N, C-alpha and C positions, 0 to 999 in steps of 0.2 A: 510668741507669735501664734495667733489662732490658725489652726490647720485649715487648709482649703477643703480637704476631704478627709473625714474621719470614718473609718470602717471598723465596726465592732461585731465580732462573733458571726460573720457571714457563713452560712452553711447551706449547701445545696446538694441533694442526693438524687440519683437516678437509679432505676432498677439495676441492682448488682454492683453499684459503685457510688462512693461518696466523693463527688467532684471537689467540693470545698468543705472543710471541717473546722469551724470556729476560727475563721481567719480575721485577724485584726491588724490594722496599721493605719498610718496617717501620711498625707501628702501635703507639704507646705506650699504656699504661693511662691511661684518662681523657681520651684525645685524640679530638677529632672530626676525622676524616680524610676529605677529599673524594677521590673517584675520578672524574676528568674525562676526557672524550674525545668526539669526534664519533661519530655512529652508525656502528657497525661497527668501532670502535677496539679492541674486545675487553673492555669493562667487564663485560658480562653473563657471558661465559665465565669471566673471572677470579673473580667472586664465586661462580659456580656451583662452581668448584673448591674455594674456601674452605668452601662449605657442603656439599660432598659430593655434589653433583648430577652433577659431571663429574670424571673422573680425568685428571690431567695426564700428558702424554707424557714430560716431563722436568721436573726441578726439585724443590725440597723446601720444606716449610713447617715451622715450629716454633711451637708455642703455649705460652707461658709457659716457654720454654726446652726443652720436650720435643718430640720428633718428632710431627708432626701430619699425618695422611693419611686423612681420613674417607672410608670407602667408600660412605656414604649419609648423608642428612640426619640420620637418627636418631643416628648417631655424632657428628655435628657438634654437635647439640643437647646430647648427653650431655657433650661436652667444654666446653660453655659458649658456643657460637656460635649465635646466633639470627638470623633474617632476616625482614624485612617486605617482601613482594613488591609490585611496582607494581600488579599485578592481584590484587584481593582473592580469597581462596579461602574464601568463606562461603556457607552455605545460608540463603536468605532466609526459609524457612518454619520455621527453628529459632530458638530464643532465643539471646541472647548467651552464656549459660552453656553451653548445649548445643554451640554452635560451638567454644567454647574447650576443652571437654572432648574433642572429637574430635581436637584437636591435641596432646593430652597422652598420654604413654605409660601412666601410671597415675593417671587422674583421681581426686580425692577424692570423697567423697559429695557429692551435689548441694547440700545445705545448706552444707557446709563450703566448697565451691568458690564458691558465691554470695557468702559472707562474704569470702572471699579476694579475689574480683574487686572487690567494693566497697572493700575496704581498699587494695589496690594502686592501683586507678584513682583514688581520691581522694588518695592520697599523692603521686601524680605529676601531679596536676592534670588528669586525663582522666576525669572521673566517668562511670560507666556503670551502668545498671540491668541486672543480670544476667538479668532475666526478660523484657525487651523482645524482640520479634521483630526479627531483623536486617532483615527486609524493611521495617520501619517506621523504620529509622534513616537519617539523612542520610549522604552520602559521608564526611564528616569523622568521624561517629560510628562508621561501619564501620571506618575506619582505626584508631580507638581500640581496637576489638575485636582487630584484628591485633596492635597494639602490646602491649596488656595480655596477650594470649596469649603473646607472647615474654617479657614481663617476669616472668610467673609462673614461668619457667624459670630466673630469676636469671642472665641471660647475662653473660659477661665481654666479649663482642664482639657488638654489634648491627649488622647490615647493613641499610641502608634504601635501597630503589631508588625514586627519583622520589617521595618521600613527600608532596610538597606539590602534586602535579598536580591534585588534586580538592578542594583546601582554599580557603576564603576567607582574605583577609588576616588576619582575627582568629584563625582556626583555626591559621594558620601561626605566629603569635606564641605561641599556647598550646603548640603542638608544640615550638617552639624552647626554650621555658621548660622543658619536660619533658626534652628532650635535654641541656640544660645541667645540669640537676639530676642526671641519670644520669652524665654525664661527671664532675661534681664528686664523685660517689660511687665513681669508679674504673672505670666501664664505658667501654670504647672503642667508638666509633661509626664505621663505614665508610659514608660518605654519598655516594650517587650522585644527581646532579641536573644539569639543563641550565640552571637558573636561577642565573646566576653572581652576581648581587647577594646572593642568599640564601647562597651559598657564602661570600662575603666577610663576611657578618654572623655566620655560625655557626661556620665551620670553622677549626681551628688549623693545618692543613697540607693540602696537596693533591698528589696524584700524577697526572700527566697522561699519557694514552696517545694514541698516534697510529698507526694501521694495525698494532695489536697490540703495539707497542713502547712502553716507557716513554721519554718524551722530555724530561721535566722534572719538577721538584718546586718548590713555592713556598709562601709563607705568604700565603693569600688576602687578608687584611686589609691587606697591605703593597703589593699590586698592584691594578691596575684590572681591571674585568670584561673590558674590551676586550683587555687584555694576555693574560688567561687564554684568551679565545676565540682569539686569534691563535696561542697555543701549541698549542691543540687542533687547529687546522686548518692551521697552517703558513703562513698568509697574513693580510693585513688584511681586515677585514670591511666590506662596504658597507652603508649604511643604506638601506632601501627608500624609494623616492621616486617621484613622478609629477608631471606638469605640472598646474597649476590648470585646472579645467574646470567647466562647468555641466552638471548631469545632464540627460538627455533625457526621452523619454516614459516613462510607467509601463509596465514590462514584466511585473511580477508584483504581484498585489494579493490580500490576504487580508482578508475582511470578516466580522466577527461570528462567528468560528469558535469554537464550543463543542463539546467532545467528551469523553465519559466514557472514562477509561482502561480498556483491556481487561484490565489486570493488577491484581491486588489490591494490589500495591506500586507501581503507577504513579501518574502525576499527570494529572488531568483538565485539559483546556484550557478556559479561560473567556473567551469574548468577545474572542478575539485578533484584532486589526485592525492592518494595516500595508500599506505598498506600497514597492516599490523600483524605481528608475528606471534607464534605460540609463546606463552609465558611473558608477554609484554603488555604493559598498560600504556596506552596512547591517550594523552590528555588533549582535549580540544577546548580552548578558552574563547570567550567572546561575550560582548554585551548582548543582552536579550534583543531579539529581533534582527539578528544578522544572518539568519539562515539555519539556526539550530533545529527548529521544528521540521523544516523542509528536508534537511539532511537525515534526520532520524526517520522520517517517513519513507525516504528512499531505501535506507538500510533495512528497515523492518519489513518492507514489501507493501506498505500501505499505498505508496506511490511507485508503480512499476516503471522501469526504464528499459529501453530496448538495447540490444547488443551486449557487449561484454563490459559495460560500465561498472558492474558489480560482480566480483567473482569470489566464491567461497571454496577454498582448497583447490583453486585452479579451475573450478567449474562455474560457468556463467549462471547467475541466479536472478538477474535483474528483472526478468519477466515473471518470476514466481511471487505468489502472494504470501502473507504473513504465516499461515499455517504450514505451507510447504517449506518455508525457510526454517521454521521452528523444528520441523522433523529432521532437517539436515544439520541443526545445531546452531543456527543464527538466531539469537534471542535478543529482544529489545525491551527496555523499560522507559516509557516516555515521561516527560516532565509533569504533565497534568495528571494528578492522581485520580481525582473523581471524574468519571465520564470517559476517560481515555485508558488509563492503566487499570481502573477498577470500575465496575458497574455499581453506582451508589446504593441502589435498593436491593442488590443481591447480597446474600450472606458471604462471609469470608470463605466458607466451604465452596459455595458456587463460584466465587471469584478465583479460587484455586483451580477449579475445574476448567475455567475459561482458557487458560494458557497451558495448563499442565496435562491436558486430556491425553495427548499422544505420548509425550516424553515420560510421563509418570504412570502410563498404562491405567488410566482411570476409567476406562470403558472396556466392555467385552461384548462382542457380537451386537453392537449398536445400543447397549444398555449401560447406563452409568453405574459404576461400582461406588456407591455412596460411602461405604465403610472405608475403602482405600482413599477416597477423596477427603473424608473428614480426617483421616490419619495424616494425610499430606498437609492439610490446613493446620492441624494441631502441631505438626512438626515445625512448620514455619513460625507459628506463634511462640513455641518454646525456644527455638534456636535463635530467633531474632528479637526475643523479649518484647513481643507485641502486647501492650497493655489492653486487654479486652476480657470481658466475662467468658467468652468462648467462641468457637468457630461458627456458631449460628447467628452471631451479631451481624447486622447490615454494615457494609463498608462505610456508609455515610456517618455511622455512629462513632467511628474512631476519630481521635484527634488527627490532625494532618501528619504529624510526625510518626504516629503509630501506624497509620495507613502506609506511609512511605516505607517503613521497616517491613511491613507485610509484602508490599509490591516487590521490593528489591530481593527479599528473602525468597519469594515465590520463584523468581527467575534464577537466582544463584543455585537453589536446591535442585534445579533441573539439569545441572551439570552441562552447561552450554559449551560448545566449541568456541563460539564468539559471543560475547555479551556487550551490548551497547546500552549505556545508561545515560540519561539526560537529567542533570541536577540530582544526583543520588542522595545527597544529604540536605536537600532544601527543607528548611523548617524543622529539622530534628535537633535534639539537644547534643551537647558535647560528647556525652557517653555513647549515645546511639550513633553519632557521626563517626566516632572512632571505631565502633564495632562494624559499621557498614564498610568503611575504608579497609579495615583488616580483612573482612570477608572478600572484598574485591581483590586484594593482594593475594589472599590464599587461593582464590580461583585461578589467578594468573600463575601462581606457584605450581599448581597442578597441571599447567600446560595450556590453559585457555588463553585466548586473546581478548583483552578487555579495552573497550573504548569508553572513556569518561568525558562527557560533554558537561561543562560546568562553568558558572560565573564566579565560583569561589577559587581565586587564584592560589591561595594558600593550600587548599585541598589538592589542586592539580600538581603543584610543586612537591607536595608531600608524597603522593602515590604514583606519579607518572614516571615512566622511563624516558618518553619523548613528549614534547609539547608543540602544539601548533595553534594558530589563532584564526578564528573565523571572522571576517569583516566584509559586510555587504555582499555575502554570498561567495566570497573568495577565501580559500584556505591557504595559509602560509606554509612553506615547506617545514616539515617536522624538524625540531632541534632537540638535542639531549636536554632533559629537564635539569639535570644537575649543573649548577653553575650559572643558570639564567638569572639575571637581575630583574627587579621590577621595572627598571628603565627599558631593558630589552623587551620585556613582555608588553609594556605600554606602547612601544613602537609597533610591535606586531599586532596588538589589538587595534591600533589606529590605522593599520593598512600598509605597514612596511613589509611587503610580502617576499622579498628575497633577502638572503643572508648578507649581501653587501649593504643593503639599506639598513638592516638591523645593526650591522657593525658600525655604521656611521653614527 
């Protein structure tokens, strides 16, 4: 069979790093082909070359036997290559149809487009109402918009970057059904994911990159997830662990927290109550858009609240801002890496200063101690294996996973009393995820209280002492994580908020 896409010797270098080094592989028509590698292995650069966002320094590509070298994404789309990015590019104030029209070269009349959206979305099991505002959609429904926008182009190759990172288990099954249907019709799919069990369930073949080079190929269903992870990182992976312990005194308490969302597309918090103790990891699960961002904003001090709704070591801190809370030991790491957790155009050294100024004594008499600040940034880079040429590199130059490691490491190394993290391992590879989880467990072992907000249920069950679910702004009562079944968790995520309901 003639390959749909042939890649020969693709090479791309940037100052200080070779992103792709003589990479070659093929994708067959109707094949679901995984592209695996740890953060910084070169996956993003490779798919950007295929999609016309980056020009290779050397090497060639052939699409359906003809030379293929798209100078821009428009040319790639015209040739039959479409891409669903990890970060959605949608306007919340516009309808589904209006967003899809913006991504088309020559959109049809609105009525015709709406009919086409309904037809294609229902055909592939991803039903969409073309007239709904995107701001009113769940994360899974927003991904459907991106996918349908691609499918309307009748692609021959569909590239998907971390497509299940914001989906529930049920939505993942729907997506996989759709991808299998596309593959059966002859569409090839290049699939990037760090969720190796999903790769084993879905993909026909896998190409594995390490430090920019292709190191192996395999048939995922014929090998274990651990074997693929070892091929990616070149070593065996350790399982996060800690000694048995009893939690200590309550360090952070939230009582009767209700707050209207300041965004028309946000989620209001409703009577949220919980506490977390010294040495404890509290896991908070939930589908994206159920109040996670609003809860983190309250805990971090970005959204102040009156009264004693938030107390730290028995002292009300609800009216304090982020810097005052940091000085008292309450640190937070938000989900959005660029623009929220890190300033994109600032260097890693400057980003280390932004949150570590007081707790790491990075200033003296109003002046920044740049040597101490660089040392702090270098310590983060070394201890959390951040792949970067050095601390002077801008945050936006790092891959998503490496920036995530830097952000989490920056907060952990400040020895917080309480650390709140939202999606701590989002977009990072298996080795880095294990390292981050171990660092969070080690922090709790030293006596800190840790709150992990995550959509990765396996992650929460692996590291949490207690688990609760956030649904439409309401938080279920925390339950011991040990012994919880996926059925229990599914009920909690769906809004069964008391233990009697869950028991049923």
